[in-house]
C-alpha positions, 0 to 999 in steps of 0.5 A, spaced: 499 500 500 502 506 498 501 513 501 500 520 497 501 527 500 499 533 496 501 540 499 502 547 497 505 553 500 505 560 498 512 564 498 513 571 497 519 571 492 519 571 485 518 565 481 525 564 478 528 565 485 523 560 489 525 555 483 533 556 483 533 555 490 529 548 489 534 546 484 540 546 490 538 539 492 544 539 496 542 544 500 535 540 502 538 538 509 537 546 511 530 546 510 528 539 510 528 536 517 528 529 515 533 529 510 540 528 512 544 528 506 543 529 498 549 528 493 548 530 486 551 525 482 550 528 475 545 533 472 540 527 473 542 522 478 541 524 486 543 520 492 538 521 498 539 519 505 533 521 510 531 519 517 524 520 519 521 518 526 527 514 527 527 510 520 533 511 516 532 510 508 537 511 503 535 511 495 537 513 488 533 518 484 533 520 477 530 526 475 525 525 469 523 532 467 525 539 469 523 545 466 526 552 469 521 556 473 515 550 472 517 543 474 522 538 477 519 531 477 523 525 480 522 517 481 527 513 485 531 508 481 534 503 487 532 503 495 526 506 498 520 507 493 518 514 492 516 519 487 513 525 485 514 532 483 514 540 485 511 545 481 512 553 481 506 557 479 507 565 479 502 568 484 504 575 482 511 579 480 513 577 487 510 571 490 510 564 488 505 558 490 509 551 490 505 545 489 509 538 492 506 531 490 510 525 493 508 518 493 511 513 497 511 506 499 512 505 507 516 499 509 516 495 516 512 496 522 515 502 524 514 506 518 507 503 517 505 505 524 508 512 523 504 512 516 497 511 520 499 517 524 501 522 519 508 523 520 510 524 513 504 529 512 506 533 518 514 533 516 512 535 509 508 541 512 514 543 516 519 542 511 515 547 506 514 552 512 522 552 513 523 553 505 519 559 506 522 562 511 529 560 508 528 563 501 524 569 504 529 571 510 535 570 505 532 574 500 536 571 494 537 564 492 544 560 494 545 558 487 541 556 481 541 550 475 537 553 469 538 546 465 532 542 462 531 535 462 526 532 458 523 539 457 518 537 451 516 530 454 511 531 460 511 526 464 505 528 469 506 527 476 510 520 477 508 515 482 511 509 485 509 505 479 515 510 475 520 508 480 523 502 476 528 498 479 526 501 486 523 496 491 524 498 497 531 497 501 528 492 505 531 495 512 538 495 509 539 502 510 537 501 518 532 502 523 534 505 529 534 500 535 531 506 539 526 507 534 523 500 535 524 500 542 520 507 543 515 504 538 514 497 542 514 501 548 508 506 546 504 500 543 505 497 550 503 503 554 497 505 550 495 497 551 496 498 559 493 505 559 487 502 556 487 496 561 488 500 567 482 505 565 477 498 564 479 495 570 478 502 574 471 503 571 469 495 573 471 497 580 467 503 580 461 499 577 462 494 583 462 499 588 456 503 586 449 500 589 444 498 585 438 503 585 432 501 590 436 496 594 438 498 601 445 497 603 446 493 610 449 498 616 454 495 620 452 494 627 457 494 633 456 489 638 458 491 646 459 485 650 454 485 656 455 482 663 451 476 666 444 478 669 447 475 676 453 479 676 453 485 680 458 490 678 462 493 683 464 499 679 457 501 678 456 502 686 456 508 690 458 509 697 451 511 701 453 517 706 450 517 713 445 523 715 448 528 718 449 527 726 446 520 726 451 514 727 448 507 725 448 503 731 451 496 731 445 492 735 438 493 736 439 495 743 443 501 741 437 503 736 432 503 741 436 507 746 437 512 741 430 513 739 428 514 746 433 519 747 430 523 741 423 523 744 421 519 737 416 513 737 419 507 740 416 503 735 420 505 730 426 502 734 422 495 735 421 496 743 415 498 747 412 504 750 412 504 758 
């Protein structure tokens, strides 16, 4: 399965200035974040080294069509499979619209995951923005190649089908071990997070009582003493009435009552 990216940007420089800067292929690493090296082997052939999201790829490409101030089209001839074209259209005397079309074939798990996440699309957007800043800030092109290649042969926009002999590098250029580890860790992290969320939701559902069901209340049981046991700590000391001492015998009681002039029957004696 291949992926096609189409992006455009307007730069505030004349069309010939924008085109001239784009022909300086070996300067691409200055504004293309994923490009590590471009070597121009001759007028038609280029060798590329790129690394995006930790995946390193190399390929040779051939310029299929090049017309000054209008178009550059290419296709890979070996290594990573890709092809495309960049077009320049004047939007006024001091403004140019740059149209970039790229088709590529992702290889391996890491590239396919990155493709799903749109990493290449974001990289292309970022590269075009940097190209705009570079050419506008400099105010002039760092060089120019005004030659033509197959100018009278309109190849259109090349796709991966035009990348004859390019069937991917099968990882020969290398995949960063850190990138693979990061990719595996990211997948594992997402899975773990999903499992944790599911487990948490399950616990919350278990803890929530059903509507209309009364939950039992916890009761604390306090141990009570047997009914025939008298608790000494609950007794209070009886105080004697003021001025009265309890006698130790019946005789003392009778005497105390008589002496006080009270009814002798209270003490158990008889009145004489």
